[in-house]
C-alpha positions as CSV (number, residue, x, y, z in Angstrom):
1,M,-0.2,0.0,-0.1
2,I,1.4,3.3,-1.1
3,H,0.6,6.0,1.4
4,R,-0.3,9.5,0.3
5,R,3.0,11.2,1.7
6,S,5.3,8.4,0.2
7,F,3.7,9.1,-3.1
8,L,4.2,13.0,-2.7
9,H,7.5,12.3,-1.5
10,S,8.9,9.5,-4.7
11,T,6.7,12.2,-7.0
12,A,8.6,14.9,-5.3
13,C,12.3,13.2,-6.3
14,G,10.5,14.2,-10.1
15,F,7.9,16.6,-11.0
16,G,8.1,18.1,-7.0
17,S,12.1,18.3,-7.0
18,L,11.8,20.6,-10.2
19,A,10.4,23.1,-7.2
20,T,13.6,22.7,-5.2
21,A,16.6,21.9,-7.7
22,S,16.9,25.2,-8.7
23,L,16.8,26.8,-5.4
24,L,19.2,24.0,-3.7
25,S,21.7,25.3,-6.6
26,Q,21.8,28.8,-5.4
27,W,23.3,27.9,-1.8
28,S,26.2,26.3,-1.8
29,S,27.3,26.4,1.9
30,R,26.3,23.5,4.6
31,C,26.1,24.3,8.4
32,D,26.2,22.2,11.9
33,G,25.2,24.8,13.9
34,A,22.8,24.3,16.3
35,T,19.6,27.0,16.7
36,N,20.2,30.8,17.4
37,P,20.0,30.9,21.6
38,F,20.2,35.0,21.0
39,M,16.3,35.5,19.3
40,G,14.1,38.5,20.8
41,A,14.8,41.1,23.2
42,N,14.8,38.7,25.9
43,G,18.0,36.6,24.9
44,L,19.9,39.7,24.8
45,H,23.5,39.5,27.1
46,F,22.3,42.9,28.4
47,P,20.5,46.0,27.8
48,A,20.7,47.4,24.3
49,K,21.3,51.0,23.4
50,A,20.9,50.3,19.8
51,K,18.2,48.8,17.5
52,R,19.5,49.0,14.4
53,V,22.7,49.8,12.1
54,I,23.1,51.6,9.4
55,F,26.6,51.3,8.1
56,L,27.6,54.2,5.5
57,F,30.3,52.2,3.7
58,M,32.8,54.8,1.9
59,Q,34.2,52.2,-0.7
60,G,38.3,52.6,-1.4
61,G,39.3,54.3,1.6
62,V,39.1,57.8,2.6
63,S,42.3,60.1,3.8
64,Q,41.7,60.7,7.1
65,V,44.3,63.2,6.8
66,D,42.1,65.5,4.5
67,S,39.1,64.8,6.3
68,F,38.8,64.2,10.0
69,D,42.2,63.8,11.4
70,Y,43.9,67.5,11.1
71,K,47.5,67.2,10.9
72,P,49.1,70.3,10.8
73,L,52.5,69.3,10.3
74,L,52.2,68.0,7.2
75,A,52.0,71.6,5.8
76,S,54.9,72.7,7.8
77,R,56.8,70.0,6.4
78,D,55.7,69.6,2.7
79,G,57.7,68.3,0.5
80,E,60.3,66.6,2.8
81,M,61.3,63.3,2.4
82,V,60.9,61.3,5.5
83,G,61.3,57.6,5.6
84,F,57.7,55.8,6.8
85,D,57.7,52.6,8.6
86,D,55.2,51.3,6.1
87,A,53.4,48.1,5.7
88,R,51.9,48.9,2.1
89,E,55.6,48.5,1.3
90,F,56.5,45.6,3.1
91,A,53.7,43.7,1.5
92,N,55.0,44.8,-2.2
93,K,58.7,45.0,-1.8
94,G,59.5,43.2,1.3
95,T,61.2,46.5,2.9
96,V,60.1,49.6,5.2
97,G,61.8,52.2,5.6
98,S,62.1,54.4,1.9
99,Q,62.1,57.7,1.5
100,Q,58.8,59.5,1.0
101,R,58.0,63.1,-0.1
102,V,55.4,64.5,2.7
103,M,52.3,65.9,1.0
104,K,50.2,68.4,2.8
105,S,46.3,68.3,2.1
106,P,45.0,70.5,-0.5
107,W,41.9,71.4,1.6
108,T,41.6,73.9,4.9
109,F,40.6,72.6,8.1
110,N,38.2,74.3,10.6
111,Q,37.0,73.4,14.1
112,Y,33.0,73.1,13.9
113,G,30.6,72.6,17.1
114,Q,30.5,72.9,20.6
115,S,33.3,69.8,20.8
116,G,35.6,72.0,18.3
117,R,36.3,69.1,16.1
118,W,38.8,69.6,13.2
119,V,37.2,68.5,9.7
120,S,38.2,70.1,6.0
121,E,36.1,71.8,3.5
122,L,35.6,68.6,1.9
123,F,32.7,67.6,4.3
124,P,31.1,71.5,5.0
125,K,27.6,69.5,6.0
126,M,28.6,66.8,7.7
127,A,30.9,69.2,10.1
128,E,27.7,70.4,11.4
129,H,27.1,67.3,13.3
130,V,30.3,66.7,14.9
131,D,28.9,67.1,18.3
132,R,26.6,63.9,17.5
133,M,29.7,62.2,16.3
134,A,31.7,60.0,18.0
135,F,35.3,60.0,16.2
136,V,37.7,57.0,16.3
137,H,41.4,58.1,14.9
138,S,42.9,55.7,16.0
139,M,41.6,52.9,13.5
140,H,44.2,49.5,12.4
141,T,43.2,46.8,10.2
142,D,44.2,43.8,8.9
143,G,44.5,43.9,5.2
144,V,46.8,46.3,2.9
145,A,44.7,45.7,-0.4
146,H,41.0,46.3,-1.0
147,G,40.1,43.1,-1.5
148,P,41.5,41.6,1.6
149,A,40.7,44.6,3.8
150,T,37.2,44.7,2.6
151,L,36.3,41.7,3.4
152,F,38.2,41.9,7.1
153,L,36.2,44.8,7.6
154,H,32.9,43.5,6.4
155,S,33.2,39.1,8.3
156,G,36.2,39.5,10.3
157,S,38.3,37.7,8.0
158,Q,41.1,38.3,5.2
159,N,40.6,35.0,3.2
160,F,38.7,32.0,4.8
161,I,34.7,32.4,4.0
162,R,32.9,34.2,7.0
163,P,29.8,35.3,7.9
164,S,29.6,39.4,7.4
165,M,28.5,41.5,10.4
166,G,24.8,41.9,9.2
167,S,24.4,38.2,8.8
168,W,25.7,38.2,12.4
169,I,24.0,40.5,13.8
170,Q,20.4,39.2,12.5
171,Y,21.4,35.6,13.8
172,G,21.9,37.2,17.2
173,I,19.0,39.4,17.5
174,G,16.4,38.8,14.5
175,S,14.4,41.0,12.4
176,E,12.2,43.5,13.8
177,N,9.5,43.3,10.9
178,E,8.4,39.4,9.3
179,N,7.5,41.0,6.0
180,L,11.0,42.3,5.2
181,P,14.8,41.0,5.4
182,G,16.5,41.6,8.9
183,F,19.4,42.3,6.8
184,V,19.9,45.1,3.4
185,S,23.0,45.6,1.3
186,I,22.0,48.9,-0.8
187,S,24.0,48.7,-4.5
188,P,26.7,46.2,-3.2
189,S,29.7,45.7,-5.3
190,I,30.4,42.9,-6.9
191,G,34.0,43.5,-6.6
192,N,36.0,43.2,-3.6
193,G,34.8,40.2,-2.0
194,G,31.1,41.0,-3.8
195,A,28.7,38.7,-2.3
196,R,30.7,37.8,0.2
197,N,30.4,41.0,1.7
198,Y,26.3,40.4,2.8
199,G,26.8,36.5,2.7
200,S,26.2,34.2,5.7
201,A,28.8,31.3,5.2
202,F,28.3,28.8,7.6
203,L,25.4,30.1,9.4
204,P,22.1,29.5,8.1
205,A,21.1,30.7,5.2
206,K,18.2,32.7,5.8
207,Y,20.6,35.2,7.2
208,Q,22.2,36.1,4.1
209,G,21.7,39.5,3.4
210,T,19.4,40.8,0.9
211,P,20.6,43.2,-1.8
212,I,19.1,46.0,-3.2
213,G,20.2,48.2,-6.3
214,K,23.3,47.7,-8.2
215,V,26.5,49.2,-8.4
216,G,26.8,51.8,-11.3
217,N,23.1,51.7,-11.9
218,D,20.4,54.6,-9.8
219,A,17.6,52.4,-9.8
220,L,16.7,50.6,-6.4
221,T,15.4,47.7,-7.5
222,I,15.2,44.3,-5.6
223,D,15.9,41.4,-8.0
224,H,13.9,38.2,-8.6
225,L,11.1,39.5,-6.0
226,Q,8.3,38.3,-8.6
227,S,10.7,35.4,-10.5
228,L,8.1,32.8,-10.0
229,G,5.8,34.6,-11.4
230,L,3.5,35.3,-8.1
231,S,0.9,38.5,-7.6
232,N,-1.2,38.5,-5.0
233,G,-4.3,37.1,-6.3
234,D,-5.9,33.9,-4.4
235,S,-4.9,31.6,-7.6
236,S,-1.1,32.6,-7.5
237,R,-1.4,32.1,-3.5
238,S,-2.6,28.9,-4.0
239,R,-0.1,28.0,-6.3
240,L,3.2,28.8,-3.9
241,D,0.6,27.1,-0.9
242,Q,1.4,24.1,-3.4
243,I,4.9,24.2,-4.1
244,Q,5.6,24.7,-0.5
245,A,4.1,21.8,0.2
246,L,6.1,19.9,-2.2
247,N,9.4,21.6,-0.3
248,Q,8.0,21.1,2.9
249,I,8.3,17.2,2.3
250,Q,11.4,17.5,0.6
251,L,12.7,19.4,3.6
252,E,11.1,16.8,6.5
253,Q,12.6,13.8,4.7
254,R,16.4,15.8,4.7
255,A,18.7,16.1,7.3
256,S,17.6,18.2,9.7
257,N,20.4,20.9,9.1
258,D,19.0,21.2,5.4
259,S,20.4,25.1,5.5
260,E,19.7,25.7,1.5
261,L,16.3,24.0,1.2
262,D,15.0,25.5,4.8
263,A,16.3,28.9,3.3
264,A,14.5,28.5,-0.3
265,V,11.4,27.6,1.7
266,Q,11.6,30.9,3.6
267,S,12.9,33.2,1.2
268,Y,9.5,32.0,-0.8
269,E,7.3,33.1,2.3
270,M,9.5,36.7,2.7
271,A,8.9,37.2,-1.2
272,W,5.3,36.9,-1.0
273,R,4.8,39.5,1.8
274,M,7.7,41.7,0.3
275,Q,5.3,41.9,-2.9
276,N,3.6,44.3,-0.7
277,A,6.1,46.2,1.4
278,A,8.3,46.6,-1.0
279,P,7.2,48.9,-3.4
280,E,5.8,51.2,-1.0
281,L,9.3,51.6,0.7
282,L,11.1,51.8,-2.5
283,D,8.1,54.8,-3.5
284,F,9.4,58.4,-2.9
285,S,6.6,59.6,-3.9
286,T,5.0,60.2,-0.1
287,E,8.4,62.4,1.1
288,T,8.0,65.6,1.8
289,E,9.6,68.0,-0.5
290,E,11.4,69.4,3.0
291,T,12.6,65.7,3.1
292,T,14.1,64.9,-0.6
293,K,16.0,68.5,-0.6
294,L,17.4,67.4,3.0
295,Y,18.7,64.5,0.9
296,G,19.8,66.1,-1.8
297,L,17.6,64.6,-4.2
298,D,17.1,68.0,-6.0
299,Q,20.9,68.1,-7.1
300,K,22.2,66.1,-9.7
301,E,25.6,65.9,-7.6
302,T,23.9,64.4,-4.5
303,Q,20.6,62.3,-6.1
304,A,21.9,59.1,-6.7
305,Y,23.5,58.7,-2.9
306,G,20.8,60.7,-1.4
307,R,18.0,58.3,-2.6
308,K,20.2,55.1,-0.4
309,C,20.3,57.4,2.4
310,L,16.5,57.8,2.2
311,L,15.9,54.0,2.0
312,A,18.0,53.4,4.8
313,R,16.1,55.3,7.0
314,R,12.8,54.1,5.4
315,L,14.0,50.9,5.9
316,C,15.5,51.4,9.5
317,E,12.0,52.7,10.2
318,S,10.2,49.7,9.2
319,G,12.2,47.3,11.3
320,V,15.3,46.0,9.1
321,R,17.9,45.6,11.9
322,F,21.1,46.1,9.5
323,V,21.3,48.5,6.5
324,Q,24.3,49.1,4.3
325,V,24.4,51.8,2.6
326,N,27.5,51.5,0.0
327,Y,29.4,54.4,-2.1
328,G,31.5,52.6,-4.7
329,D,31.9,51.3,-7.9
330,N,33.6,47.8,-9.7
331,S,36.9,49.4,-10.8
332,A,39.8,47.7,-10.4
333,N,40.7,50.9,-7.9
334,P,36.9,51.8,-6.2
335,A,36.0,55.2,-5.6
336,W,38.1,56.7,-3.0
337,D,41.3,55.1,-4.0
338,Q,42.8,58.3,-5.3
339,H,46.5,56.3,-5.7
340,S,47.3,59.5,-8.7
341,N,44.7,61.9,-8.0
342,L,43.7,63.2,-4.7
343,P,42.1,66.0,-5.6
344,K,39.3,63.8,-7.2
345,H,38.1,63.2,-3.4
346,A,36.3,66.4,-3.3
347,E,34.5,64.9,-6.0
348,H,33.0,62.2,-4.4
349,A,32.5,64.3,-1.2
350,R,29.8,66.5,-2.6
351,A,28.1,63.1,-3.8
352,V,28.0,61.9,-0.2
353,D,28.0,65.1,1.9
354,Q,25.2,66.6,1.4
355,P,23.1,63.1,1.5
356,I,24.6,61.8,5.0
357,A,24.0,65.1,6.7
358,G,20.3,64.9,5.8
359,L,20.3,61.4,7.4
360,L,21.6,62.7,10.7
361,T,19.4,65.3,10.8
362,D,16.3,63.3,10.0
363,L,17.0,60.3,12.0
364,A,17.6,63.3,14.3
365,Q,14.1,64.6,14.2
366,R,12.6,61.2,13.9
367,G,13.3,60.3,17.0
368,L,14.7,57.2,15.4
369,L,19.0,58.4,16.5
370,E,18.7,57.5,19.7
371,D,18.3,53.9,18.9
372,T,19.5,53.6,15.5
373,L,23.2,53.6,15.4
374,V,24.8,55.5,12.5
375,W,28.5,54.0,11.3
376,W,30.6,55.5,8.6
377,G,33.8,54.7,7.1
378,G,36.1,52.9,4.7
379,E,38.3,49.4,4.7
380,F,41.5,51.8,5.5
381,G,42.7,55.3,5.2
382,R,45.2,56.3,3.5
383,A,49.4,57.5,3.5
384,P,50.1,61.0,4.8
385,Y,53.1,60.9,1.6
386,A,52.9,61.4,-1.7
387,E,52.5,57.9,-3.7
388,K,55.5,57.4,-6.1
389,N,56.1,61.4,-5.7
390,G,53.3,62.3,-7.5
391,T,49.7,63.5,-7.2
392,G,48.1,61.0,-4.8
393,R,48.1,58.8,-1.5
394,D,49.0,54.9,-1.2
395,H,46.8,52.5,1.0
396,N,47.4,52.9,4.8
397,P,45.6,50.0,7.1
398,G,47.7,51.3,9.9
399,G,46.1,54.5,11.4
400,F,42.8,55.4,9.8
401,T,39.5,57.4,11.2
402,M,35.8,55.8,11.6
403,W,32.6,57.8,13.4
404,L,29.7,56.7,14.9
405,A,26.8,58.9,15.8
406,G,23.5,57.7,17.5
407,G,22.4,54.2,19.4
408,G,24.5,54.9,22.5
409,V,27.8,56.3,21.5
410,Q,28.9,59.7,23.5
411,P,28.7,62.5,21.1
412,G,30.9,64.8,20.3
413,V,34.2,62.8,21.4
414,A,37.5,61.9,19.8
415,Y,38.8,59.0,20.7
416,G,42.4,57.6,20.1
417,R,45.4,59.3,18.1
418,T,47.7,59.0,15.0
419,D,51.1,60.2,15.4
420,E,51.9,63.6,14.4
421,F,51.5,62.8,10.3
422,G,48.7,60.9,11.1
423,H,50.2,57.7,9.3
424,L,49.9,55.2,12.5
425,A,48.2,54.7,15.6
426,I,49.6,55.5,18.6
427,E,47.6,55.8,21.4
428,N,44.0,54.0,22.4
429,K,44.6,52.1,18.7
430,V,41.2,50.4,17.9
431,H,41.5,47.5,15.6
432,M,38.5,46.7,13.1
433,H,37.8,43.4,15.8
434,D,37.2,46.0,18.6
435,M,34.8,48.2,16.3
436,H,32.8,44.6,15.4
437,A,32.8,44.1,19.6
438,T,31.5,47.5,20.4
439,I,29.0,47.9,17.4
440,L,27.7,44.5,19.1
441,H,27.7,45.6,22.5
442,L,25.7,48.7,21.6
443,L,22.8,46.2,20.5
444,G,23.4,44.3,23.1
445,I,25.4,41.8,22.4
446,D,28.6,40.0,24.1
447,H,30.8,39.5,21.0
448,E,32.5,36.5,23.3
449,K,29.1,34.6,23.3
450,L,27.8,35.0,20.2
451,T,28.8,31.8,18.1
452,F,28.1,29.6,16.2
453,K,29.7,26.0,16.0
454,H,30.9,24.7,12.5
455,A,33.6,22.3,11.6
456,G,33.6,21.1,15.2
457,R,34.6,24.5,16.4
458,N,32.7,27.6,17.5
459,F,33.1,30.7,15.5
460,R,32.4,34.4,16.1
461,L,32.6,37.5,14.3
462,T,35.9,38.9,16.5
463,D,37.4,35.1,16.0
464,V,39.6,35.0,19.2
465,H,40.3,39.0,19.4
466,G,38.6,42.0,20.0
467,R,37.7,44.5,23.3
468,V,35.0,46.7,23.6
469,V,35.8,50.7,23.4
470,R,34.2,51.8,26.2
471,G,36.1,55.2,25.9
472,I,32.9,55.9,23.0
473,L,30.0,54.6,24.9
474,S,27.4,57.3,26.4
């Protein structure tokens, strides 16, 4: 006698498997971890000061000595030849200490706010918000090239496949809105790690980030949202239910930790729900003229990044936990990577300055900045000397600046210091592992306890490193 379930399962290996085979091919990583023990507010390790994060990723590496780390010595010693202990030179040549020509900043610096923070003329709009920001001037990281350093920024590892930070956060605290993904990356680049920068690696596949838009294309769209030809009609809902029934049979007959199929089943449901929620989020016509101008949507130079920042606010307002707003491109030398043309920094600064300032203003006006952590920075900084005696700056992972605002950080503070040239972090040094640990802490998560068992050992975002930078906490 053939039971109905057996019949459906056997046929699922035929026509039923068609509903899952194409999906399974899209997820290649497997996991052997246990169920996440941190889901829900009651599962946090301590009270959270931030509920969500907006990461403003400046791909390519903004020069700290031309933006927020004022070093007057560069002007007084401009043109002098000085020997620098440089990780980039060691990686390329195996030597250190070569004589390099000190190069002053082409932009003037001024002090802003009650805190008196120094900001260059590159960022006049952001400068108006220094009393909201916590500057970390002593960042240092692993990786001297874009690929390794970008992967390290996002996942805490240069060369091993590890979950991205957004995936760890979604795994740790879940999503606030069942109709939207908990982790979104807006216009991510396909280079320097590509999808790994928002991937879930060995975490269950449902924690991977959802990309919205593509770098180089101003349209903010979600790919494959209706790839099944589904709409909100009763007949299409019935068709989805039939597909999901077959998927569920496959899931029950497979290993208990079939992350790929489980994510596929959940992605169908998420796509169905997003068909109602996503179009409204991507429609800016309901925003006031005042708001669109605040983000620079009325200006050609700022419109593209302004739309991304406005979408980030709307996503956070709707319960998305981690939103990455990328500024970059797919070129070999991405965005801020000015090896031979430092003045091009001004073009990129004009594109992001007003939108970021508008985002901070908007979040504050809506009461969202109190529990939204805004994090700004790139994968590394830039050298204080002229690369190859030219007109640009080389990569510098040894000392650079990031800033945070809102979500439990101390406003108006400057933490750490680089040397007199702005080259290496020398005081209160903050490694990228430390930054990751601090952001998790603000979300109520102990970075040493947020772990996932894979391949016989427990992994975490900060590996065996990381400390909370308490000097920037409120």
